[in-house]
N, CA, C and O atoms as a MOPAC input file, in Angstrom:
PM7 MOZYME 1SCF
protein

 N      7.40100 1     7.21500 1    36.66000 1
 C      6.27600 1     6.12800 1    37.14700 1
 C      5.44000 1     5.91300 1    36.00000 1
 O      5.11100 1     6.80500 1    35.21700 1
 N      5.06900 1     4.58100 1    35.91200 1
 C      4.28800 1     4.05400 1    34.87200 1
 C      2.77900 1     3.78600 1    35.30900 1
 O      2.49800 1     3.81400 1    36.50700 1
 N      1.91900 1     3.55700 1    34.45900 1
 C      0.59600 1     3.24300 1    34.85600 1
 C      0.70800 1     1.71200 1    35.35000 1
 O      1.58500 1     0.90500 1    35.03900 1
 N     -0.31800 1     1.53300 1    36.13300 1
 C     -0.45300 1     0.00000 1    36.71500 1
 C     -1.35600 1    -0.65000 1    35.83100 1
 O     -2.45800 1    -0.15900 1    35.58700 1
 N     -0.92900 1    -1.82600 1    35.28600 1
 C     -1.81400 1    -2.65300 1    34.56400 1
 C     -2.82500 1    -3.44300 1    35.52000 1
 O     -2.45700 1    -3.90800 1    36.59900 1
 N     -4.10500 1    -3.55300 1    35.04300 1
 C     -4.87400 1    -4.35200 1    35.84100 1
 C     -4.72900 1    -5.94600 1    35.61800 1
 O     -4.00400 1    -6.32800 1    34.70000 1
 N     -5.32800 1    -6.78800 1    36.34700 1
 C     -5.22900 1    -8.23800 1    36.26400 1
 C     -5.82400 1    -8.75100 1    34.92800 1
 O     -5.37100 1    -9.73000 1    34.33500 1
 N     -6.96400 1    -7.94900 1    34.46700 1
 C     -7.57900 1    -8.28900 1    33.10200 1
 C     -6.56000 1    -8.01100 1    32.02300 1
 O     -6.28800 1    -8.84500 1    31.15900 1
 N     -5.98000 1    -6.77000 1    32.09700 1
 C     -4.97900 1    -6.64300 1    30.79900 1
 C     -3.97100 1    -7.60600 1    30.90200 1
 O     -3.67200 1    -8.25700 1    29.90100 1
 N     -3.37500 1    -7.80100 1    32.02700 1
 C     -2.24400 1    -8.87200 1    32.08000 1
 C     -2.61000 1   -10.28600 1    31.70600 1
 O     -1.85700 1   -11.02100 1    31.06700 1
 N     -3.91800 1   -10.65800 1    32.17800 1
 C     -4.43700 1   -11.93700 1    31.76600 1
 C     -4.53500 1   -12.09600 1    30.26200 1
 O     -4.09400 1   -13.06600 1    29.64600 1
 N     -5.15600 1   -11.04600 1    29.72400 1
 C     -5.45400 1   -11.06600 1    28.14200 1
 C     -4.07500 1   -11.11000 1    27.33800 1
 O     -3.80700 1   -11.92800 1    26.45900 1
 N     -3.30200 1   -10.14900 1    27.76700 1
 C     -2.03600 1   -10.18600 1    27.24500 1
 C     -1.14300 1   -11.56900 1    27.07500 1
 O     -0.72500 1   -12.09000 1    26.04200 1
 N     -1.00500 1   -11.96000 1    28.39500 1
 C     -0.33500 1   -13.29900 1    28.46200 1
 C     -0.86800 1   -14.27000 1    27.49200 1
 O     -0.10400 1   -14.91900 1    26.77700 1
 N     -2.31200 1   -14.41100 1    27.43000 1
 C     -3.06200 1   -15.29800 1    26.70500 1
 C     -2.70500 1   -15.06600 1    25.12400 1
 O     -2.37800 1   -16.02700 1    24.42700 1
 N     -2.77400 1   -13.91200 1    24.66600 1
 C     -2.50500 1   -13.40200 1    23.39400 1
 C     -0.90200 1   -13.85900 1    22.92200 1
 O     -0.66600 1   -14.38900 1    21.83600 1
 N      0.05900 1   -13.57100 1    23.87400 1
 C      1.34700 1   -14.00700 1    23.61100 1
 C      1.50900 1   -15.42000 1    23.46500 1
 O      2.20900 1   -15.90000 1    22.57300 1
 N      0.79100 1   -16.21400 1    24.43900 1
 C      0.90900 1   -17.76800 1    24.40000 1
 C      0.32800 1   -18.29700 1    23.18700 1
 O      0.87700 1   -19.23800 1    22.61400 1
 N     -0.80400 1   -17.74300 1    22.71500 1
 C     -1.40600 1   -18.22800 1    21.48000 1
 C     -0.64800 1   -17.82900 1    20.12800 1
 O     -0.73700 1   -18.55200 1    19.13500 1
 N      0.07800 1   -16.68700 1    20.13000 1
 C      0.58800 1   -16.16200 1    18.89500 1
 C      2.20600 1   -16.04700 1    18.96300 1
 O      2.87000 1   -15.11400 1    18.51200 1
 N      2.71900 1   -17.26600 1    19.66200 1
 C      4.27800 1   -17.06900 1    19.69700 1
 C      4.85200 1   -16.78800 1    18.57400 1
 O      4.44700 1   -17.30600 1    17.53300 1
 N      5.84000 1   -15.96300 1    18.59100 1
 C      6.74500 1   -15.51600 1    17.65800 1
 C      6.29800 1   -14.46700 1    16.69500 1
 O      7.11300 1   -13.91900 1    15.95200 1
 N      4.81000 1   -14.12000 1    16.68200 1
 C      4.44300 1   -13.18700 1    15.81600 1
 C      4.63000 1   -11.73200 1    16.28700 1
 O      4.92100 1   -10.83600 1    15.49500 1
 N      4.45200 1   -11.52900 1    17.61500 1
 C      4.61900 1   -10.24900 1    18.23600 1
 C      6.21300 1    -9.72900 1    18.30100 1
 O      7.11200 1   -10.38600 1    18.82500 1
 N      6.36400 1    -8.56900 1    17.73600 1
 C      7.72400 1    -8.08600 1    17.75100 1
 C      7.89100 1    -6.80500 1    18.69800 1
 O      6.94000 1    -6.49600 1    19.41600 1
 N      8.99100 1    -6.10100 1    18.72200 1
 C      9.08100 1    -5.13800 1    19.46500 1
 C      8.65300 1    -3.66800 1    18.91200 1
 O      9.18300 1    -2.61600 1    19.26900 1
 N      7.59900 1    -3.79500 1    17.98000 1
 C      7.17100 1    -2.59700 1    17.38900 1
 C      5.79300 1    -2.40700 1    17.58500 1
 O      4.99200 1    -3.21500 1    17.11700 1
 N      5.39100 1    -1.31100 1    18.30100 1
 C      3.95400 1    -1.03900 1    18.85600 1
 C      2.94400 1    -1.14800 1    17.62800 1
 O      2.02000 1    -1.96200 1    17.65500 1
 N      3.14300 1    -0.36000 1    16.63700 1
 C      2.23900 1    -0.27900 1    15.55500 1
 C      1.84800 1    -1.83900 1    14.90500 1
 O      0.72800 1    -2.19400 1    14.53800 1
 N      3.03300 1    -2.60100 1    14.87900 1
 C      2.75400 1    -3.96500 1    14.38800 1
 C      1.91400 1    -4.93400 1    15.38300 1
 O      1.15700 1    -5.80800 1    14.96200 1
 N      2.14500 1    -4.66400 1    16.76500 1
 C      1.57500 1    -5.33200 1    17.72500 1
 C      0.13100 1    -4.90100 1    17.79300 1
 O     -0.72700 1    -5.74200 1    18.06100 1
 N     -0.20100 1    -3.60300 1    17.56000 1
 C     -1.29100 1    -3.16900 1    17.57300 1
 C     -2.36300 1    -3.69100 1    16.60900 1
 O     -3.55900 1    -3.80700 1    16.87800 1
 N     -1.75700 1    -3.99300 1    15.43400 1
 C     -2.60100 1    -4.70000 1    14.25600 1
 C     -2.77000 1    -5.96400 1    14.65300 1
 O     -3.92700 1    -6.37400 1    14.56300 1
 N     -1.95000 1    -6.72200 1    15.07500 1
 C     -1.98000 1    -8.17900 1    15.43600 1
 C     -3.01900 1    -8.31600 1    16.55000 1
 O     -3.93500 1    -9.12900 1    16.41700 1
 N     -2.92300 1    -7.62000 1    17.54900 1
 C     -3.93700 1    -7.61800 1    18.59900 1
 C     -5.19100 1    -7.48000 1    18.19600 1
 O     -6.07600 1    -8.21200 1    18.63800 1
 N     -5.44900 1    -6.41100 1    17.20100 1
 C     -6.78200 1    -6.12200 1    16.67800 1
 C     -7.24400 1    -7.28500 1    15.94200 1
 O     -8.43600 1    -7.58400 1    16.01600 1
 N     -6.31500 1    -8.09000 1    15.12900 1
 C     -6.64400 1    -9.22900 1    14.38500 1
 C     -6.98200 1   -10.53600 1    15.13900 1
 O     -7.76500 1   -11.37500 1    14.69500 1
 N     -6.34900 1   -10.63600 1    16.27400 1
 C     -6.47100 1   -11.95600 1    17.14900 1
 C     -7.42800 1   -11.86900 1    18.26500 1
 O     -7.80700 1   -12.88600 1    18.84400 1
 N     -7.81100 1   -10.75300 1    18.56900 1
 C     -8.91700 1   -10.60200 1    19.75400 1
 C     -9.85200 1    -9.52800 1    19.36200 1
 O     -9.50700 1    -8.62800 1    18.59600 1
 N    -11.08900 1    -9.61700 1    19.90300 1
 C    -12.22000 1    -8.75100 1    19.63700 1
 C    -12.15200 1    -7.84400 1    20.72200 1
 O    -12.80500 1    -8.20800 1    21.70000 1
 N    -11.52300 1    -6.72200 1    20.83800 1
 C    -11.37700 1    -5.77400 1    21.90600 1
 C    -12.39900 1    -4.49600 1    21.54200 1
 O    -12.13200 1    -3.82300 1    20.54700 1
 N    -13.36700 1    -4.22600 1    22.21500 1
 C    -14.12700 1    -3.31400 1    22.01900 1
 C    -13.79000 1    -1.86300 1    22.05200 1
 O    -14.52600 1    -1.09800 1    21.42900 1
 N    -12.73700 1    -1.38200 1    22.72300 1
 C    -12.37200 1    -0.08500 1    22.70700 1
 C    -11.10700 1     0.07500 1    22.06800 1
 O    -10.43600 1    -0.94500 1    21.91300 1
 N    -10.64700 1     1.19500 1    21.65700 1
 C     -9.33900 1     1.33800 1    21.15800 1
 C     -8.36400 1     1.73000 1    22.29300 1
 O     -7.17200 1     1.46200 1    22.14400 1
 N     -8.77800 1     2.32700 1    23.38200 1
 C     -7.89700 1     2.55700 1    24.50800 1
 C     -7.51500 1     1.24500 1    25.08300 1
 O     -6.32800 1     1.11800 1    25.38100 1
 N     -8.38400 1     0.16300 1    25.30600 1
 C     -7.89700 1    -0.91000 1    25.88700 1
 C     -7.00300 1    -1.79300 1    24.93200 1
 O     -6.09900 1    -2.52700 1    25.33200 1
 N     -7.38000 1    -1.62400 1    23.61300 1
 C     -6.42900 1    -2.35000 1    22.62500 1
 C     -5.09800 1    -1.74300 1    22.56500 1
 O     -4.14000 1    -2.50900 1    22.45700 1
 N     -4.86800 1    -0.30600 1    22.62800 1
 C     -3.59800 1     0.19500 1    22.57800 1
 C     -2.96900 1    -0.24900 1    23.99600 1
 O     -1.82100 1    -0.68800 1    24.06900 1
 N     -3.69500 1    -0.11900 1    24.96100 1
 C     -2.99000 1    -0.65500 1    26.40200 1
 C     -2.31200 1    -2.11100 1    26.19700 1
 O     -1.11800 1    -2.28100 1    26.44200 1
 N     -3.08900 1    -3.06800 1    25.76600 1
 C     -2.71900 1    -4.35100 1    25.54800 1
 C     -1.57300 1    -4.38100 1    24.56500 1
 O     -0.64600 1    -5.17000 1    24.75000 1
 N     -1.58800 1    -3.65000 1    23.64000 1
 C     -0.45900 1    -3.72300 1    22.65400 1
 C      0.77100 1    -3.05500 1    23.08400 1
 O      1.84200 1    -3.45100 1    22.62300 1
 N      0.73600 1    -2.08800 1    23.91400 1
 C      1.74400 1    -1.37700 1    24.62700 1
 C      2.38300 1    -2.38300 1    25.58400 1
 O      3.60900 1    -2.44600 1    25.67200 1
 N      1.61200 1    -3.13700 1    26.27200 1
 C      2.17100 1    -4.10100 1    27.28800 1
 C      2.73500 1    -5.40900 1    26.57700 1
 O      3.62400 1    -6.07300 1    27.11000 1
 N      2.18300 1    -5.74200 1    25.36200 1
 C      2.92100 1    -6.89200 1    24.64300 1
 C      4.09000 1    -6.37100 1    24.07200 1
 O      4.99700 1    -7.19300 1    23.94200 1
 N      4.36000 1    -4.99600 1    23.62300 1
 C      5.71800 1    -4.50600 1    23.22100 1
 C      6.54500 1    -4.42500 1    24.38700 1
 O      7.75000 1    -4.58600 1    24.19200 1
 N      6.15500 1    -4.21000 1    25.56200 1
 C      7.03600 1    -4.01800 1    26.60000 1
 C      7.60300 1    -5.35800 1    27.03400 1
 O      8.76200 1    -5.51900 1    27.41400 1
 N      6.61400 1    -6.36800 1    26.93500 1
 C      7.10300 1    -7.80800 1    27.42100 1
 C      8.00800 1    -8.25000 1    26.29400 1
 O      9.00500 1    -8.89300 1    26.62200 1
 N      7.82300 1    -8.02000 1    25.12400 1
 C      8.72000 1    -8.65800 1    23.90600 1
 C     10.02100 1    -7.92800 1    24.08500 1
 O     11.06500 1    -8.56700 1    23.96000 1
 N     10.04700 1    -6.75500 1    24.34300 1
 C     11.32600 1    -5.96800 1    24.45400 1
 C     12.20300 1    -6.49900 1    25.53300 1
 O     13.41600 1    -6.64700 1    25.38300 1
 N     11.47800 1    -6.81600 1    26.75600 1
 C     12.07600 1    -7.40900 1    27.74900 1
 C     12.69900 1    -8.72400 1    27.70500 1
 O     13.69500 1    -9.09600 1    28.32600 1
 N     11.97700 1    -9.37700 1    26.88800 1
 C     12.54000 1   -10.86200 1    26.65000 1
 C     13.57800 1   -10.85200 1    25.57200 1
 O     14.36700 1   -11.79400 1    25.49800 1
 N     13.63500 1    -9.80000 1    24.68700 1
 C     14.77000 1    -9.94100 1    23.91600 1
 C     16.14500 1    -9.41600 1    24.28400 1
 O     17.14300 1    -9.53700 1    23.57400 1
 N     16.09100 1    -8.78200 1    25.54900 1
 C     17.35200 1    -8.26600 1    26.06500 1
 C     18.18100 1    -9.33500 1    26.71200 1
 O     19.27800 1    -9.05600 1    27.19800 1

């Protein structure tokens, strides 16, 4: 069982993916740096959750 993402996490993630089409890959560390550059997220935990969700979405789109 995974953790449930809140509406805020999903909204921010989809907005970031829409703004940065093609930049995000299926590598968590790369996505973490891109999220850090493109959005001002106050906490490391939230940034990592968003980067993980971005990674999950990009992996599912490439399959």
